[in-house]
N, C-alpha and C positions, 0 to 999 in steps of 0.2 A: 239270639235276640239280645240286644244291648241292655245293660242294667239301667233301670230308671228309678231314681230316688223317689220315695214316697213323700207325700206332703208332711207326714209326721217326722221323717228323717230330716227334711229341710228345715222344719220348725226347730227341731232339737239342735241342729248345727247353727242356726241363726241365734238361738238362745245362748249357746256356748260361746259363740263369737262375741256376743254382747257382754257376757260375763267376763271374758278376758279383757275386753276394752274397759269395762267399769273397774275392774281390779287394777289395771294399769293406771287409770285415772286417779284412783285413790292413792296409789303409791307416788305418782308424780306430784299430787297435791301435798303430800307429806315431805318428800325428799327431792323433788325436782326430777328432770328427765334422766339424770345420771343414775337414779335409784331404780329406774324401770328396767329390770333384768328379767330374763325368762323365768328363772327359778322362783324369785319372790312373787312374780305375777301368778305363776302356777299355784304357789302355796296360798296366796290370797284368794284365788278363784276356787280352791279346793279340788284341783285336778292335777294330773301328772304333767311334768315339764314337756314330755314327748307330745302330749295333746296340744299344748300351746304351739309347739314347733310345727304341728300339722296345719295350723291356721296361719301362723306367722313364722316362716323359716329362719328369720333372723331378728335380732333386737331392732335393727334399723327399720325393718318392715313393720314391726309392732309399734314403734314410736311414731312412724309416719302415719299409720292408721289412727293412732290416738290423736295426733294433731288434727287430722282431717275430721275426726268425730267432734272434737272440741270446737273447731272452726265452724262446723255446721250448726252446732248448738248456739254459739255466740251470735252468729249472723242471723239465725232465725229469731233469736230473742230481740235483736235490734229491729228486725222487720216487724215483728208482732207489736212492739211498743210504738213504732212509727205509724203503722197502719191503724192503730187505735186512736191516734191523735186527731184533733178536729181540723187541722189545717196543715199546709206544707211546712211552715216554719216551726210549728209545734211538733210536727213529725221529725224534722231535723233535730230539734232539741231533744226529743224523746230518744232517738237513736243514739245520740252522743251520750246522753245521761245513762242510758241502759248499759252501754258498753263500759263506761267508766265505773258505774256502781258494781257491776258484776266482776270487773277486774280487781277492784279494791276488796271485794268480799273474799276473794281467794287470790291474793297477790302472788303467793309462791307458785301457784299453778299458772297464773297468767305470765309470770316471768319465765317459767319453764317452757311454755308454749311459744313465747315471742322472742325471748332474749338469751336464754341459756345456751352456751356453746353446744353444738350438735354436729353429727356427721354431715358432710356435704349433701348426701342424698336426702337427708331429713330437712336440711335447709331449703331445698327446693319446695317441699311441701309447706314449710313455714312461709315462704314468700307468696305462695298461692293464698294462704290465709290472709296475709297483709293486703294482698291485692283484692281479696273478697271484701275486706273491711273498707278499703278505699272505694271500691265500686258501689257499696251500699251507701256510703256517705255522699259520693258523687251523685247518685240517683236522687237523694233527698235535696241536695243543693240545687240540682237542675230543676226539680219541681218547684222549689221556692223561688228560683230565678224566673221560671216561666210565669209564675203568678205575680211577678214584679215586687216580691217581698225582700229580695236581696239584689244588690247591684250586679250588672252583667260582669262576668269574670270567666277565666279559663278554669273550669271545674275539674278538668283532667289533671291540672297542676295543683289546684287548691285542695282537693280531697286527700291525696296522699300526703301532702304537707301537713294537713290537719291531723291525720291519723298518726303521723310521726310525732307531732307535738303532744298528742294525747298519750302515746306510749311512753314518751320520755317523762312526762309529768306523772304518770301512774306507776310505772315499774322500772324506769331507767335508773342509772346510777345516781342521778341527782334528785330523784324523787324523795320526798320526805317519808320517813319510815313510820311516823306516828299515825298515818291515815288508816291503820287497821282498827282504831277505835271508832265506834259508830258516829259520834259527833264529828270527829275529824274527817271520816269518810264522807259524811254528808256535805261538809264544807268543801272538801276536795272536788266532789262531783259538781257542786254549784260553781266553784271557781273555774273549772276546766270547761264546763258547758258555756258559761258566760264568756269566757275568753274565745271560745270557738265561734259563737254567734257574733261577737264583736269583730273578729278577724274577717268574717264573711260579709261584714257591712250592715248587719242588723242594727238599727238605731238603738242606742244604749237603753233608753227607757223601755222600749219594746223587748229587748233582750232580757232585762231584769224581770219584767213581767212574766216572760216565758219560763224563766228559772223558777219563779215562785209557783206558777200554775202547773208546770209540767215536770220540772227536774226534781224538786224536793220530794214529791210523793213517790217518784220512781226510786230515788235514793233510799227512802225509808223502806220500800219493798225489798230492795236488793242488798241492803247493808247487813 
């Protein structure tokens, strides 16, 4: 009779998997993806290195799983903020502001996930994350466009372009390094969200109002 894992065993394995990912995340937040090695992750998780290898046979698989986990968290955060907004343009602003505020809250981790040099296999996972960000932004632009709040445009082109601009402004080599301070971070979120709304054709007065009503409270929560 084939062996069947009990619910208790499955729960323990899931909890250990989560512990490994959380330990890898803490290390990446401190030292970037280069610091995510099997031995330090095992030590942080309080388990043997061999146990980590049973879940992730290589560092590449561990880093890929970590990026997938972070991508899910960030996109879900954008979705929750947008879904709570009162209208489609407010939802668009909330999604952008949430992503920006969370990236600035932990810029080292954001850089590690998005821009730090990695193996080609991991780069594939990273591109899926960027695609997921662009898809979420495109969905919000489409909703605002359907409600006639933004001009008609090619959202399949506009969304990834907007994500690229946000990433460069937040964590790219030209991004200001002082935005780690709370006041600077708030101003950066405001600037990037306003820039995004303007680029999509939101009337400036309306865009500024959305920043005050939606963006700044979100920046305060996430800074």
